[in-house]
N, C-alpha and C positions, 0 to 999 in steps of 0.2 A: 150178403150186402157189403158194400164198401163202407169203411168208417171215414167220415169226413172230418177234417180238423180245421179250425178257424175260429174267428170271433163271431159271437152272436150279435144280432142287431142291437140289443140292449147295451152290450159292452161298447159297441161303436158310438152309440148316442151318448153315453156317459162321457167318453173321452172327448167327443166334440163339444159337449156342454162345458167340460172343465177347460178346454182350450179357449172357448169363447169367453168364459169368465176371466181367465188370465189375460187375454188380449184386451178385454174392456178395461181392466184395472191398470195394466202396465203400459199400454200404448200411449195414453195421454202424458204419462210421466216421462216417457222416452222421446216423444215428439212435441216440442214447444215451438210450433211454427209461428204462432202470432208474436211471441216474444222476440224470436229471431228476426222476423220481418221488421218489427218496430226498431230493433237494434240496428238493422241495416239502414233503415230510413234515417235514423239519428246520425249514424256514421256518414251517410251521404250528405246530410244537412251540414255536418261539421266540415266536410270537404267543400261544400258550397260556400260556407262562411269564409274559409281560407282563400278560395278562389275569388270571391267577391271582394275581399279585402285587398288582395293583390291587384285587382283592377283599380280600386280606389287609390292605392298607393302609387300606382303607375301614373294615374291621372294627376294626383297631387304632385308628384315629382316632375311631371311634364310642365306644370304650372309654377314650379319652384316653391311649393308650399309644404314640402315634406318635413321642414325643420320647425314649422310653426306649431305652437301648442294648441291653437284653434284657428281653423280655416273653414272655407265653405266650397263645395263643388256645386256649381249651378245646376238646376234642373235640365234634363235632356242633354247632358254632357256625355255620359256613358250609358245611355239607355235608361237613366233613372227618371222617374216621374216627379220626384220631388228634390229639394235641396238636401245635400248630404253634408253634415258637419264632420270635420275631421280633427284628429288630434295626432300631431306628428306624422301626418300623411295617411294614417289609417282611420277607419271609421270610429267616431267618438262614442258611439253607443250601439247596442244591438239594434235599436230602432233604425239608425242610420244604415246599418249593414243590411237589414231586411229589405230596404228599398231596392237594392240590387239583386238580392237572392230571388230565386224563383221557387217559392214555397207553395207548390200546388199539389194536391187540393189543400186549400187554406185550412180546412177543418181538421187537418192531421197535426197542427202545431198550435201551441199557445206561446205567444210572444209577450213576455212580461219582463222587460229589460231589467237586468242584464241577462235573463234566463230564457232559453228556448226549450220548451218541453214538448214531449209527445202527448198529444191531447187524448189519445185512445188508450194509454197505459192505465192499468188499474190504480197506480199511484204516480201521477205525472211527475212528482218531485223525484222519483227514483229513476226517471228516464229523461235526463235534461243535460244541456250544455250551458255553461255560463260564459259569457263573453266579457273579457277584461281588456279594455283599450290600453295602449302603452301609456306609462306615466312620465316618460321622459324621451328625449330624442334618441337615446341609445337602446330603448326597450322595444320589445316586440309585443304585439297583442297576444293574449292568452285565451285558449279555448279550454276552460277548466272543467273537468269532470272529476276532480280529485275528491270533492265531498261526496258525490254520488256517482261512482264509476259506472259507465255505461255497460250493462250486461244484459243478456237475454232474460234473466230472472227479474231484473229491475224494470225491464220494459214490458213485462208480461201484463 
């Protein structure tokens, strides 16, 4: 008779079980899709904030209000449903900025001026952007994430 060499069924099952255990413990640590997705959403929201503020500034400049410490853009001027308060041509607060932004679905964000947070994050305070309007005519608005830098781990 020929002597056959190879692995027994028991040995193959043991190897498959060990690989399954390793995959079950290592895969969640290597793949953080929810945190990455929230991070991307918050980065997109920051881009939307910058873009909306550029539209507000352009409208203020066209009206000659970019040098005023406080001015108003009337409702329905640039697609806004409400009056927008400005400071040196930019949105005076996050609430004024959100009027222009398209934050859909709305349940993804918590708007607590001056902070925009990811509502679905485990700790929303670790996944947020703070809006700081300009303090004088030569200043630019700030989108501050210095206290809680946006990271996938923070947005998890």
